[in-house]
Gaussian input, Z-matrix of N, CA and C with variables (Angstrom, degrees):
# hf/3-21g

backbone

0 1
 N
 C     1     B1
 C     2     B2     1     A1
 N     3     B3     2     A2     1     D1
 C     4     B4     3     A3     2     D2
 C     5     B5     4     A4     3     D3
 N     6     B6     5     A5     4     D4
 C     7     B7     6     A6     5     D5
 C     8     B8     7     A7     6     D6
 N     9     B9     8     A8     7     D7
 C    10    B10     9     A9     8     D8
 C    11    B11    10    A10     9     D9
 N    12    B12    11    A11    10    D10
 C    13    B13    12    A12    11    D11
 C    14    B14    13    A13    12    D12
 N    15    B15    14    A14    13    D13
 C    16    B16    15    A15    14    D14
 C    17    B17    16    A16    15    D15
 N    18    B18    17    A17    16    D16
 C    19    B19    18    A18    17    D17
 C    20    B20    19    A19    18    D18
 N    21    B21    20    A20    19    D19
 C    22    B22    21    A21    20    D20
 C    23    B23    22    A22    21    D21
 N    24    B24    23    A23    22    D22
 C    25    B25    24    A24    23    D23
 C    26    B26    25    A25    24    D24
 N    27    B27    26    A26    25    D25
 C    28    B28    27    A27    26    D26
 C    29    B29    28    A28    27    D27
 N    30    B30    29    A29    28    D28
 C    31    B31    30    A30    29    D29
 C    32    B32    31    A31    30    D30
 N    33    B33    32    A32    31    D31
 C    34    B34    33    A33    32    D32
 C    35    B35    34    A34    33    D33
 N    36    B36    35    A35    34    D34
 C    37    B37    36    A36    35    D35
 C    38    B38    37    A37    36    D36
 N    39    B39    38    A38    37    D37
 C    40    B40    39    A39    38    D38
 C    41    B41    40    A40    39    D39
 N    42    B42    41    A41    40    D40
 C    43    B43    42    A42    41    D41
 C    44    B44    43    A43    42    D42
 N    45    B45    44    A44    43    D43
 C    46    B46    45    A45    44    D44
 C    47    B47    46    A46    45    D45
 N    48    B48    47    A47    46    D46
 C    49    B49    48    A48    47    D47
 C    50    B50    49    A49    48    D48
 N    51    B51    50    A50    49    D49
 C    52    B52    51    A51    50    D50
 C    53    B53    52    A52    51    D51
 N    54    B54    53    A53    52    D52
 C    55    B55    54    A54    53    D53
 C    56    B56    55    A55    54    D54
 N    57    B57    56    A56    55    D55
 C    58    B58    57    A57    56    D56
 C    59    B59    58    A58    57    D57
 N    60    B60    59    A59    58    D58
 C    61    B61    60    A60    59    D59
 C    62    B62    61    A61    60    D60
 N    63    B63    62    A62    61    D61
 C    64    B64    63    A63    62    D62
 C    65    B65    64    A64    63    D63
 N    66    B66    65    A65    64    D64
 C    67    B67    66    A66    65    D65
 C    68    B68    67    A67    66    D66
 N    69    B69    68    A68    67    D67
 C    70    B70    69    A69    68    D68
 C    71    B71    70    A70    69    D69
 N    72    B72    71    A71    70    D70
 C    73    B73    72    A72    71    D71
 C    74    B74    73    A73    72    D72
 N    75    B75    74    A74    73    D73
 C    76    B76    75    A75    74    D74
 C    77    B77    76    A76    75    D75
 N    78    B78    77    A77    76    D76
 C    79    B79    78    A78    77    D77
 C    80    B80    79    A79    78    D78
 N    81    B81    80    A80    79    D79
 C    82    B82    81    A81    80    D80
 C    83    B83    82    A82    81    D81
 N    84    B84    83    A83    82    D82
 C    85    B85    84    A84    83    D83
 C    86    B86    85    A85    84    D84
 N    87    B87    86    A86    85    D85
 C    88    B88    87    A87    86    D86
 C    89    B89    88    A88    87    D87
 N    90    B90    89    A89    88    D88
 C    91    B91    90    A90    89    D89
 C    92    B92    91    A91    90    D90
 N    93    B93    92    A92    91    D91
 C    94    B94    93    A93    92    D92
 C    95    B95    94    A94    93    D93
 N    96    B96    95    A95    94    D94
 C    97    B97    96    A96    95    D95
 C    98    B98    97    A97    96    D96
 N    99    B99    98    A98    97    D97
 C   100   B100    99    A99    98    D98
 C   101   B101   100   A100    99    D99
 N   102   B102   101   A101   100   D100
 C   103   B103   102   A102   101   D101
 C   104   B104   103   A103   102   D102
 N   105   B105   104   A104   103   D103
 C   106   B106   105   A105   104   D104
 C   107   B107   106   A106   105   D105
 N   108   B108   107   A107   106   D106
 C   109   B109   108   A108   107   D107
 C   110   B110   109   A109   108   D108
 N   111   B111   110   A110   109   D109
 C   112   B112   111   A111   110   D110
 C   113   B113   112   A112   111   D111
 N   114   B114   113   A113   112   D112
 C   115   B115   114   A114   113   D113
 C   116   B116   115   A115   114   D114
 N   117   B117   116   A116   115   D115
 C   118   B118   117   A117   116   D116
 C   119   B119   118   A118   117   D117
 N   120   B120   119   A119   118   D118
 C   121   B121   120   A120   119   D119
 C   122   B122   121   A121   120   D120
 N   123   B123   122   A122   121   D121
 C   124   B124   123   A123   122   D122
 C   125   B125   124   A124   123   D123
 N   126   B126   125   A125   124   D124
 C   127   B127   126   A126   125   D125
 C   128   B128   127   A127   126   D126
 N   129   B129   128   A128   127   D127
 C   130   B130   129   A129   128   D128
 C   131   B131   130   A130   129   D129
 N   132   B132   131   A131   130   D130
 C   133   B133   132   A132   131   D131
 C   134   B134   133   A133   132   D132
 N   135   B135   134   A134   133   D133
 C   136   B136   135   A135   134   D134
 C   137   B137   136   A136   135   D135
 N   138   B138   137   A137   136   D136
 C   139   B139   138   A138   137   D137
 C   140   B140   139   A139   138   D138
 N   141   B141   140   A140   139   D139
 C   142   B142   141   A141   140   D140
 C   143   B143   142   A142   141   D141
 N   144   B144   143   A143   142   D142
 C   145   B145   144   A144   143   D143
 C   146   B146   145   A145   144   D144
 N   147   B147   146   A146   145   D145
 C   148   B148   147   A147   146   D146
 C   149   B149   148   A148   147   D147
 N   150   B150   149   A149   148   D148
 C   151   B151   150   A150   149   D149
 C   152   B152   151   A151   150   D150
 N   153   B153   152   A152   151   D151
 C   154   B154   153   A153   152   D152
 C   155   B155   154   A154   153   D153
 N   156   B156   155   A155   154   D154
 C   157   B157   156   A156   155   D155
 C   158   B158   157   A157   156   D156
 N   159   B159   158   A158   157   D157
 C   160   B160   159   A159   158   D158
 C   161   B161   160   A160   159   D159
 N   162   B162   161   A161   160   D160
 C   163   B163   162   A162   161   D161
 C   164   B164   163   A163   162   D162
 N   165   B165   164   A164   163   D163
 C   166   B166   165   A165   164   D164
 C   167   B167   166   A166   165   D165
 N   168   B168   167   A167   166   D166
 C   169   B169   168   A168   167   D167
 C   170   B170   169   A169   168   D168
 N   171   B171   170   A170   169   D169
 C   172   B172   171   A171   170   D170
 C   173   B173   172   A172   171   D171
 N   174   B174   173   A173   172   D172
 C   175   B175   174   A174   173   D173
 C   176   B176   175   A175   174   D174
 N   177   B177   176   A176   175   D175
 C   178   B178   177   A177   176   D176
 C   179   B179   178   A178   177   D177
 N   180   B180   179   A179   178   D178
 C   181   B181   180   A180   179   D179
 C   182   B182   181   A181   180   D180
 N   183   B183   182   A182   181   D181
 C   184   B184   183   A183   182   D182
 C   185   B185   184   A184   183   D183
 N   186   B186   185   A185   184   D184
 C   187   B187   186   A186   185   D185
 C   188   B188   187   A187   186   D186
 N   189   B189   188   A188   187   D187
 C   190   B190   189   A189   188   D188
 C   191   B191   190   A190   189   D189
 N   192   B192   191   A191   190   D190
 C   193   B193   192   A192   191   D191
 C   194   B194   193   A193   192   D192
 N   195   B195   194   A194   193   D193
 C   196   B196   195   A195   194   D194
 C   197   B197   196   A196   195   D195
 N   198   B198   197   A197   196   D196
 C   199   B199   198   A198   197   D197
 C   200   B200   199   A199   198   D198
 N   201   B201   200   A200   199   D199
 C   202   B202   201   A201   200   D200
 C   203   B203   202   A202   201   D201
 N   204   B204   203   A203   202   D202
 C   205   B205   204   A204   203   D203
 C   206   B206   205   A205   204   D204
 N   207   B207   206   A206   205   D205
 C   208   B208   207   A207   206   D206
 C   209   B209   208   A208   207   D207
 N   210   B210   209   A209   208   D208
 C   211   B211   210   A210   209   D209
 C   212   B212   211   A211   210   D210
 N   213   B213   212   A212   211   D211
 C   214   B214   213   A213   212   D212
 C   215   B215   214   A214   213   D213
 N   216   B216   215   A215   214   D214
 C   217   B217   216   A216   215   D215
 C   218   B218   217   A217   216   D216
 N   219   B219   218   A218   217   D217
 C   220   B220   219   A219   218   D218
 C   221   B221   220   A220   219   D219
 N   222   B222   221   A221   220   D220
 C   223   B223   222   A222   221   D221
 C   224   B224   223   A223   222   D222
 N   225   B225   224   A224   223   D223
 C   226   B226   225   A225   224   D224
 C   227   B227   226   A226   225   D225
 N   228   B228   227   A227   226   D226
 C   229   B229   228   A228   227   D227
 C   230   B230   229   A229   228   D228
 N   231   B231   230   A230   229   D229
 C   232   B232   231   A231   230   D230
 C   233   B233   232   A232   231   D231
 N   234   B234   233   A233   232   D232
 C   235   B235   234   A234   233   D233
 C   236   B236   235   A235   234   D234
 N   237   B237   236   A236   235   D235
 C   238   B238   237   A237   236   D236
 C   239   B239   238   A238   237   D237
 N   240   B240   239   A239   238   D238
 C   241   B241   240   A240   239   D239
 C   242   B242   241   A241   240   D240
 N   243   B243   242   A242   241   D241
 C   244   B244   243   A243   242   D242
 C   245   B245   244   A244   243   D243
 N   246   B246   245   A245   244   D244
 C   247   B247   246   A246   245   D245
 C   248   B248   247   A247   246   D246
 N   249   B249   248   A248   247   D247
 C   250   B250   249   A249   248   D248
 C   251   B251   250   A250   249   D249
 N   252   B252   251   A251   250   D250
 C   253   B253   252   A252   251   D251
 C   254   B254   253   A253   252   D252
 N   255   B255   254   A254   253   D253
 C   256   B256   255   A255   254   D254
 C   257   B257   256   A256   255   D255
 N   258   B258   257   A257   256   D256
 C   259   B259   258   A258   257   D257
 C   260   B260   259   A259   258   D258
 N   261   B261   260   A260   259   D259
 C   262   B262   261   A261   260   D260
 C   263   B263   262   A262   261   D261

   B1=1.4154
   B2=1.6023
   B3=1.2736
   B4=1.4942
   B5=1.4754
   B6=1.3499
   B7=1.5218
   B8=1.4580
   B9=1.3291
   B10=1.4505
   B11=1.5336
   B12=1.2516
   B13=1.4997
   B14=1.5665
   B15=1.3961
   B16=1.4673
   B17=1.5840
   B18=1.3695
   B19=1.4373
   B20=1.5738
   B21=1.3621
   B22=1.4838
   B23=1.4791
   B24=1.3568
   B25=1.3699
   B26=1.5673
   B27=1.2803
   B28=1.4663
   B29=1.5375
   B30=1.3012
   B31=1.5107
   B32=1.4840
   B33=1.3128
   B34=1.5401
   B35=1.5790
   B36=1.3587
   B37=1.4761
   B38=1.5710
   B39=1.3701
   B40=1.4034
   B41=1.5766
   B42=1.3684
   B43=1.4465
   B44=1.5208
   B45=1.2994
   B46=1.4970
   B47=1.5320
   B48=1.3147
   B49=1.4614
   B50=1.5248
   B51=1.3250
   B52=1.4807
   B53=1.5518
   B54=1.2622
   B55=1.4798
   B56=1.5196
   B57=1.2699
   B58=1.3745
   B59=1.5732
   B60=1.3212
   B61=1.5201
   B62=1.5273
   B63=1.3014
   B64=1.5282
   B65=1.5774
   B66=1.2882
   B67=1.4233
   B68=1.5551
   B69=1.2654
   B70=1.5206
   B71=1.5828
   B72=1.2087
   B73=1.4625
   B74=1.5334
   B75=1.3060
   B76=1.4762
   B77=1.4677
   B78=1.3579
   B79=1.4977
   B80=1.5298
   B81=1.3987
   B82=1.3440
   B83=1.5952
   B84=1.3570
   B85=1.4828
   B86=1.6405
   B87=1.3748
   B88=1.4641
   B89=1.5802
   B90=1.2507
   B91=1.4826
   B92=1.4797
   B93=1.3734
   B94=1.4203
   B95=1.5609
   B96=1.3601
   B97=1.5025
   B98=1.6134
   B99=1.3375
   B100=1.3787
   B101=1.5571
   B102=1.3393
   B103=1.5189
   B104=1.4845
   B105=1.3534
   B106=1.4322
   B107=1.5747
   B108=1.3592
   B109=1.4421
   B110=1.5310
   B111=1.2050
   B112=1.4853
   B113=1.5212
   B114=1.3742
   B115=1.4841
   B116=1.5270
   B117=1.3500
   B118=1.4804
   B119=1.4874
   B120=1.3006
   B121=1.4644
   B122=1.5716
   B123=1.3035
   B124=1.4486
   B125=1.4921
   B126=1.4033
   B127=1.4756
   B128=1.4403
   B129=1.3694
   B130=1.3631
   B131=1.5585
   B132=1.3597
   B133=1.4084
   B134=1.5509
   B135=1.4101
   B136=1.4595
   B137=1.4931
   B138=1.2618
   B139=1.5545
   B140=1.5000
   B141=1.3857
   B142=1.4735
   B143=1.5226
   B144=1.2898
   B145=1.4408
   B146=1.5451
   B147=1.3817
   B148=1.3807
   B149=1.5245
   B150=1.3339
   B151=1.4855
   B152=1.4829
   B153=1.3889
   B154=1.4754
   B155=1.5530
   B156=1.3859
   B157=1.3654
   B158=1.4812
   B159=1.3627
   B160=1.5376
   B161=1.5365
   B162=1.2732
   B163=1.4629
   B164=1.4198
   B165=1.2965
   B166=1.5241
   B167=1.5223
   B168=1.3300
   B169=1.4781
   B170=1.5706
   B171=1.4180
   B172=1.5033
   B173=1.4766
   B174=1.3237
   B175=1.4735
   B176=1.4941
   B177=1.2138
   B178=1.4405
   B179=1.5445
   B180=1.3034
   B181=1.4865
   B182=1.4870
   B183=1.3027
   B184=1.4816
   B185=1.5690
   B186=1.3523
   B187=1.5439
   B188=1.4733
   B189=1.3926
   B190=1.4022
   B191=1.4738
   B192=1.3577
   B193=1.4908
   B194=1.5823
   B195=1.3187
   B196=1.4574
   B197=1.4875
   B198=1.4133
   B199=1.4438
   B200=1.4854
   B201=1.3554
   B202=1.4647
   B203=1.5542
   B204=1.3063
   B205=1.4420
   B206=1.5334
   B207=1.3705
   B208=1.5252
   B209=1.5001
   B210=1.4089
   B211=1.4972
   B212=1.5173
   B213=1.3013
   B214=1.3705
   B215=1.5363
   B216=1.2987
   B217=1.4826
   B218=1.4887
   B219=1.3554
   B220=1.4104
   B221=1.5820
   B222=1.3764
   B223=1.4107
   B224=1.5466
   B225=1.2686
   B226=1.4939
   B227=1.5380
   B228=1.3761
   B229=1.5192
   B230=1.4748
   B231=1.3516
   B232=1.5210
   B233=1.5128
   B234=1.2874
   B235=1.4657
   B236=1.5482
   B237=1.3107
   B238=1.4221
   B239=1.5012
   B240=1.3535
   B241=1.3827
   B242=1.4846
   B243=1.2965
   B244=1.4851
   B245=1.4888
   B246=1.3656
   B247=1.5430
   B248=1.4982
   B249=1.3689
   B250=1.4824
   B251=1.6235
   B252=1.2242
   B253=1.4314
   B254=1.6243
   B255=1.3124
   B256=1.4961
   B257=1.4842
   B258=1.3247
   B259=1.5727
   B260=1.4983
   B261=1.3894
   B262=1.4609
   B263=1.4828
   A1=108.14
   A2=114.79
   A3=117.78
   A4=112.07
   A5=119.30
   A6=117.43
   A7=110.53
   A8=119.10
   A9=125.27
   A10=109.99
   A11=117.34
   A12=118.07
   A13=109.48
   A14=111.19
   A15=117.14
   A16=109.65
   A17=118.89
   A18=119.00
   A19=110.09
   A20=116.89
   A21=114.49
   A22=106.74
   A23=122.32
   A24=122.87
   A25=112.89
   A26=113.41
   A27=122.25
   A28=110.86
   A29=116.91
   A30=122.59
   A31=106.28
   A32=121.27
   A33=121.67
   A34=110.95
   A35=117.00
   A36=115.17
   A37=110.97
   A38=118.62
   A39=120.77
   A40=113.45
   A41=115.63
   A42=117.58
   A43=109.12
   A44=115.95
   A45=124.23
   A46=107.04
   A47=116.10
   A48=118.69
   A49=113.81
   A50=116.01
   A51=124.28
   A52=109.01
   A53=116.62
   A54=122.43
   A55=112.55
   A56=119.51
   A57=126.81
   A58=112.23
   A59=117.12
   A60=115.10
   A61=106.29
   A62=111.81
   A63=120.60
   A64=106.75
   A65=119.63
   A66=120.37
   A67=107.68
   A68=118.02
   A69=121.88
   A70=105.53
   A71=114.87
   A72=119.16
   A73=113.85
   A74=117.74
   A75=124.63
   A76=108.00
   A77=110.41
   A78=118.64
   A79=107.08
   A80=117.92
   A81=123.13
   A82=107.17
   A83=117.43
   A84=122.77
   A85=102.91
   A86=110.61
   A87=116.88
   A88=109.06
   A89=118.61
   A90=128.11
   A91=107.94
   A92=120.61
   A93=121.27
   A94=111.04
   A95=116.69
   A96=115.50
   A97=108.92
   A98=122.47
   A99=125.50
   A100=109.20
   A101=114.96
   A102=120.96
   A103=110.96
   A104=114.04
   A105=122.79
   A106=102.97
   A107=119.31
   A108=122.55
   A109=113.99
   A110=119.22
   A111=128.89
   A112=106.35
   A113=114.61
   A114=117.53
   A115=106.44
   A116=114.80
   A117=123.10
   A118=107.85
   A119=119.60
   A120=124.17
   A121=112.80
   A122=109.91
   A123=118.03
   A124=107.01
   A125=113.26
   A126=122.81
   A127=109.64
   A128=120.21
   A129=124.29
   A130=109.76
   A131=115.67
   A132=123.36
   A133=111.07
   A134=115.71
   A135=118.03
   A136=112.66
   A137=119.50
   A138=120.53
   A139=112.95
   A140=119.89
   A141=120.50
   A142=112.03
   A143=117.83
   A144=120.84
   A145=112.11
   A146=116.68
   A147=121.29
   A148=107.65
   A149=116.40
   A150=121.60
   A151=109.18
   A152=109.32
   A153=115.25
   A154=107.87
   A155=117.37
   A156=118.73
   A157=106.45
   A158=116.18
   A159=114.43
   A160=111.26
   A161=110.35
   A162=116.43
   A163=118.83
   A164=114.70
   A165=121.75
   A166=115.12
   A167=112.63
   A168=115.44
   A169=119.51
   A170=109.81
   A171=113.96
   A172=105.84
   A173=117.11
   A174=121.84
   A175=117.12
   A176=118.54
   A177=123.50
   A178=113.76
   A179=120.16
   A180=120.27
   A181=107.71
   A182=116.96
   A183=123.66
   A184=103.54
   A185=112.55
   A186=120.88
   A187=109.54
   A188=114.91
   A189=118.09
   A190=107.80
   A191=119.06
   A192=123.41
   A193=107.10
   A194=112.77
   A195=118.92
   A196=109.68
   A197=118.49
   A198=117.71
   A199=116.95
   A200=118.29
   A201=118.90
   A202=109.85
   A203=119.56
   A204=128.03
   A205=112.55
   A206=115.28
   A207=116.12
   A208=107.68
   A209=112.25
   A210=119.27
   A211=108.54
   A212=119.37
   A213=124.20
   A214=111.04
   A215=119.47
   A216=121.26
   A217=110.61
   A218=116.53
   A219=125.09
   A220=114.76
   A221=116.63
   A222=118.56
   A223=114.56
   A224=116.19
   A225=122.04
   A226=100.64
   A227=115.94
   A228=121.80
   A229=105.56
   A230=110.10
   A231=120.48
   A232=107.61
   A233=118.28
   A234=117.16
   A235=108.22
   A236=117.57
   A237=121.15
   A238=109.73
   A239=118.76
   A240=124.69
   A241=110.47
   A242=119.12
   A243=124.77
   A244=106.99
   A245=110.02
   A246=117.21
   A247=108.56
   A248=108.15
   A249=115.48
   A250=106.21
   A251=109.65
   A252=117.82
   A253=109.85
   A254=113.86
   A255=118.34
   A256=103.92
   A257=112.79
   A258=120.15
   A259=108.84
   A260=117.02
   A261=121.49
   A262=112.10
   D1=127.35
   D2=177.57
   D3=-71.08
   D4=146.43
   D5=173.69
   D6=-71.19
   D7=159.13
   D8=-178.55
   D9=-58.93
   D10=150.62
   D11=178.52
   D12=-63.86
   D13=135.74
   D14=174.33
   D15=91.24
   D16=-11.22
   D17=-176.76
   D18=-68.19
   D19=-32.98
   D20=-178.81
   D21=-70.97
   D22=-35.24
   D23=178.18
   D24=-59.74
   D25=-41.25
   D26=179.37
   D27=-64.85
   D28=-41.30
   D29=-179.78
   D30=-66.23
   D31=-44.66
   D32=-177.70
   D33=-66.89
   D34=-27.61
   D35=-176.98
   D36=-87.66
   D37=-13.21
   D38=-176.75
   D39=-94.84
   D40=-18.23
   D41=-179.43
   D42=-97.19
   D43=134.82
   D44=-179.35
   D45=-68.83
   D46=108.21
   D47=176.20
   D48=-108.27
   D49=29.95
   D50=-179.26
   D51=-86.03
   D52=157.34
   D53=174.65
   D54=-141.92
   D55=150.50
   D56=175.90
   D57=-118.35
   D58=133.00
   D59=179.40
   D60=-131.79
   D61=135.73
   D62=-174.15
   D63=-122.45
   D64=129.65
   D65=-175.08
   D66=-137.23
   D67=148.30
   D68=175.90
   D69=-145.40
   D70=144.04
   D71=-176.86
   D72=-145.58
   D73=159.12
   D74=169.90
   D75=-129.29
   D76=155.42
   D77=178.35
   D78=-140.13
   D79=130.29
   D80=-178.93
   D81=-118.67
   D82=126.59
   D83=-178.18
   D84=-96.45
   D85=118.57
   D86=171.68
   D87=-78.91
   D88=-32.09
   D89=-177.71
   D90=-155.81
   D91=178.87
   D92=176.68
   D93=-70.54
   D94=-7.32
   D95=-173.81
   D96=-119.90
   D97=-11.00
   D98=-174.97
   D99=-129.97
   D100=126.83
   D101=173.92
   D102=-139.52
   D103=162.27
   D104=-175.47
   D105=-126.83
   D106=141.64
   D107=177.51
   D108=-133.31
   D109=157.36
   D110=-178.75
   D111=-142.93
   D112=122.70
   D113=178.57
   D114=-128.43
   D115=136.08
   D116=174.13
   D117=-114.11
   D118=141.08
   D119=-179.30
   D120=-144.76
   D121=145.61
   D122=178.12
   D123=-133.00
   D124=132.88
   D125=179.13
   D126=-119.10
   D127=127.20
   D128=-179.95
   D129=-124.47
   D130=109.02
   D131=-175.77
   D132=-83.61
   D133=144.98
   D134=168.15
   D135=-67.97
   D136=175.39
   D137=-175.10
   D138=-63.79
   D139=-20.98
   D140=178.61
   D141=-108.28
   D142=-0.06
   D143=-177.22
   D144=-90.17
   D145=148.56
   D146=176.45
   D147=-143.60
   D148=58.30
   D149=173.71
   D150=-80.72
   D151=156.22
   D152=176.35
   D153=-124.25
   D154=167.75
   D155=174.36
   D156=-94.26
   D157=133.36
   D158=-174.85
   D159=-83.91
   D160=168.44
   D161=179.93
   D162=-81.86
   D163=-15.23
   D164=175.34
   D165=49.88
   D166=42.37
   D167=176.24
   D168=90.98
   D169=-14.36
   D170=177.81
   D171=-150.10
   D172=151.28
   D173=-177.26
   D174=81.56
   D175=-145.63
   D176=-180.00
   D177=-145.45
   D178=164.76
   D179=-173.63
   D180=-77.03
   D181=145.17
   D182=-178.36
   D183=-109.98
   D184=114.67
   D185=179.80
   D186=-140.54
   D187=149.15
   D188=172.38
   D189=-81.38
   D190=125.18
   D191=-172.91
   D192=-130.87
   D193=151.09
   D194=177.31
   D195=-97.11
   D196=-178.70
   D197=-176.96
   D198=-59.18
   D199=-20.34
   D200=179.63
   D201=-98.02
   D202=19.27
   D203=177.13
   D204=63.89
   D205=23.09
   D206=172.78
   D207=-89.54
   D208=146.20
   D209=179.06
   D210=-69.21
   D211=132.17
   D212=-176.79
   D213=-93.94
   D214=129.45
   D215=178.93
   D216=-73.52
   D217=147.18
   D218=177.65
   D219=74.25
   D220=18.13
   D221=178.01
   D222=-76.74
   D223=172.77
   D224=179.79
   D225=-130.55
   D226=133.22
   D227=179.32
   D228=-126.54
   D229=149.86
   D230=175.10
   D231=-130.93
   D232=145.03
   D233=-179.03
   D234=-154.06
   D235=150.79
   D236=172.08
   D237=-128.89
   D238=137.70
   D239=-179.43
   D240=-123.29
   D241=149.04
   D242=174.52
   D243=-144.69
   D244=161.53
   D245=179.75
   D246=175.72
   D247=172.62
   D248=179.56
   D249=-125.41
   D250=153.10
   D251=177.19
   D252=-120.07
   D253=139.14
   D254=-177.96
   D255=-129.05
   D256=109.28
   D257=-178.90
   D258=-94.08
   D259=127.06
   D260=178.58
   D261=-112.60

């Protein structure tokens, strides 16, 4: 049996799908051309949110997943990234 028209819209509007992300980082310059960085991040999803931290060009996405590899709503994710930059 199909849900009544508009019921999905109502459900989406009543569940908190907001998220908060906090990040902090440091950068150390070895020279004017070479630097190293370290970034720590924490993502807190609302009960209906299922956002992930992106890979940003390196690494892999950080998501809360269940046994069937589905993204879980309301999860909390933590990640640390490090790298070097070489300016020419």
